[in-house]
N, C-alpha and C positions, 0 to 999 in steps of 0.2 A: 504494500500500500504506500502511495506517495501522498505526502501532505503538501498542499499547494494553496497559497493565498490568492484567491481569484480576484480580490479587490484591486491588487496592483495591476493585474492584467486588464481589468476593466478601465482603469485610469489611463494606462498606456494606449489602449486602443482608442479611447476617446480623444487623446492628444493627436494620434495619427489621423483619425477621421477629420478633425478640425483642420489639421495641417494640409490634408488632401484637398479640402474645400478651398483653403487659402491658395494652394497651388493652382487650382483651376479658375481662380478668380470669382468664386461663388460666395464670397463674404465681403460685406461692406468694410471699408478701412477701419472703422471703429470696432468691428467685431474680430478683426484679425489678431490672433494671439501673439504673433512673433514679429512679423516684418516691420511694422511701424516702430516698435521698440528698438529693434536692431538698427534701423536707420537713424533714430534719434541719437544713438550712441556712436554713429559714424561707422557702423559695421553692417551694411546691408547684407541680406542673405542671398540676393540675386544680382547679377551683373546689370540687369535692367528690369523694368516691370512687364516686359513683353512675355507672353506665354512660352516663347521659344528660348527664353533666357536661361543661362546656366547658373549653377550655384557658385557662390564665392567660398573662400576657405572658411569663413565664419558660418556660412550656411551648412557646409558639410560637417562642421563640428557639432552643430545643433542636431543634425540628422543622426549622427552616430550617438550623441548623448541620449537620443530618444529610442533608437532601435538597437543599439549595442547591448544594453542591459537585458533587453527582451530576448536576445539570442541565448543567453545563459538561463534566463527564467523559464523559457519554454523547453529546455533540454530535459528536465525530469519528466515532462509529460510525453516525451517522444514525438513531438510535432516536427518531424523531419522536413516536410515540405515547407513549413514556415521558416525553419532555420535556414534552409537553402535560399528562400526568397529574401530573407534579411541580408544574407551575405551577397546575394545578387544585386540588391539595391545599393549596398555600400560599394561594391566593385564598380558600379556605373555612376555613382553620385557625382563624379567630376566631369562626366560627359553627357549625362541626360539633361534634357530641358525640363522646365517646370512641369509641363504636361506629361512627359515620360515618367518623371518621378511620381506624379499623382497616380498614374496607371500602376506603377510599381507598388505604391502603398495600398491601392484598392485591391490588387491581387493578394497582397499580404493579409489584409483583413478577411478576404474571402477564404484564403487558405486556413487561417485560424478557425473560422467558423466551421469549415468542412472537416478539419481534423478533430476538432473538439466534439463534433457530432458522432465521432467513432469511439469516443471515450465514455466510460461510466463514472459518474461522480456521486459521492455520498456527502450529503449536507449535514453538518453538525451545528446546533445552535450554540450560543455562548457558553452555557453551562456544560453541555456535552463536550465541547472543545476543551474547556478547562479540565474536565475529568480525564479526557483522552490524553492530554499533554502533561499531566501532573507527573513529576519525577519521584518525589518523596511522598508516598501515598498517605502516610500517617505520621509525618514529622521526621526530622533529621535523626533523632535518637533511634527510632524503630528501623529506619532505612540503614543506619550504620550497624546496628546490632544484628539485624536479620536481612542482609542484602538479597538473599535468595527469595525470601518471602516478599520483599518489596518488589522484586521483578515479577513474581506471580500476581501480586495485587495490582501492579501496573497493567498486566495483561487482563486481569479481571475488570479493571476500570475501563479499559478500552473496549472490552466486550459489552459492558453496560452501555457505553456511549454509542455503540453500533447496534444496540438492540438485541444482543445475543445473551439472553439471561442464563440459560443452562450452561453455556461455556464459561460465563463469569463465575458461576457457583463452582464449577470444576476447578478453575484456577484458584479460587479462594480456599478450597479444600487442600490443594497442593501447598498453598502458603502455610496452612495450619501444620502441615507435616514438619516444617522447619521448627515450629514451636514445640511439637512433640519430641523432636530430636534433642532440643535444648533441655527440656525437662528430664528426658531419659538420662542424658549425660550427667545432670545434676544429682541423680540418685545412683549413679554408677552403672547404668545400663546403656545399651546402644539400640538405636532404631534404624533399621535398614530396609529389609524386605518383609518384616512381620506384618500381620494384620494389625489394625489399630487396637482391636480388642486384646490381642496378645500382649502388646507393649503396655497397654493400660493396666492389665493384670499384674505385669511385672513391676510397674511403678507403684501400684497400690500395695503390693507385697512388701516392697522396701519401706514405704511410708508406714505400714503397719508395724514393721520391726522397729522403726525409729520411735513410734509412739510408745511401744512397750519398753524399749531398752535405752532410748535416748540416742543422740547423734554424737559420735566420738568427737571431742574437741570443742563442743558447744555447751554453753550454760543452758539451764532450763528455759530462761526467757528467750535466748537465741534459738533454741530448739523449737519452742512453741511458735515463734514467729515464722521460722522456715517451714515448719510443718503446715501451718495455716496457709501460707503462700502457695506451696506446692500442692496441697490438697485441693485448694480452689482451682488451681491450674488444671489438675487432673480431672476434676469434676467438669470443668468447662470443656475440656477436650472430649470427654464422654458425651457431653451435650451435643457438640458438633457432629460426633460420629453417629449418634442415634437420630439426630434431627435432620441432617443433610448429607453427610458423607456417604452413608450406605445407599441412599436413594440416587444420588447423582452418579456414583461409581457403578452401580448395577442397573442403570438405565430404567429406573422404576417410574420416573415421571419428569416432565420438563418444568422449568422455572421461568416465570415471567420477570420483567425488568424490575418491578417493585420488590419482589421477593429477592432477586439477585442482589439488588442494591442494599437491602437490609442485611443480608448475609455477609456481603463484602464489608460493610461498615462494622458489623459485629466482630468479624474475624480481625479486621484492622485494629479495632479498639482493644481486643484481647492481646494481640501481639504488641501493641504499644505499651500496655501494662507489663507484659512479660519482659520487654526490653529494658525495664528499669533495673532488673536484677540479672537477667540472663542474656546470652547471645549465642549465635551459632559458631 
C-alpha cells in the first residue's frame, strides 16, 4: 500500500491548468497568475506576448519549479506516462512556443486523469488517518518496553482504519503474546509454542508456590505487591484468551470495527500497565 497526499497533486494540477489558460491567452491580464508579476520585476516569462513566442530563462525556471517536483511525487503511484510527459515538456521548454507548451500541459493533465482512473484509492478521514499513521500506539514507554507488541498494535490500528475488524483482533491477540512472554519470564518460565492455557497453568502454579512459601529475596510486602501485580496480569491474560483469542484463532466468528477497536484499546491499555514493570 502506498500513502499519497492527493491534496498536493490537486494544487499542482490547478496551477498547471491556470498556466495553460494563460499560455493560450484565455485569461484577462488581471487574472493571470504569473506573467504580469514577472514583468513587473523585469523578468518576463516570454520573449514577446505573441502566441508563437518562446520562453525566457526565467520562464523555464518557473516551469521546472512547477512540474519538476511533480515528477518525483507521481513516481510512487507508477504514473509512467505522466512522468514521460513531464520530462518531454522540460526537454522542449526552450524550443516550444507558448501554444506548444499549452498543448504539452493539456496532454499532461489528460495523462494524469487517464492513469489515475486505472488506480484504486482508499479514502481515510482525519481520525482514521491519524490511527493509521500512529507510530507509538500507547505511548513511548509501552513502545520501548514491548516493540514487538507495538508493531502488532500498529498493524491492528491500520486494520481498524481500513475497516478490517477481524484482522485487527488477530493482530491484537498477537500483541498480547508479547505480554504473556514477559510474565512467563518473570516467574521463571518460557512461552514459545505452548497453548495459552498451558502457559497460564504454569504461571498460576508458580504464583501458587510463591503464595504458600514466599519469593526468595523479597520481604513480605514486596512479595505481596509482586504477587498482586502478576496475579492480575495472569487473570487479564485469561480474560483475553476466553473472551477473544480462542474465537479469532479458531475462526469461530468475525468482529466488526466497534468490537475490534474496543479490543485493541483494551489490549493496549493492558500492555501499557505491564510496561511499567516488565519488558520483552
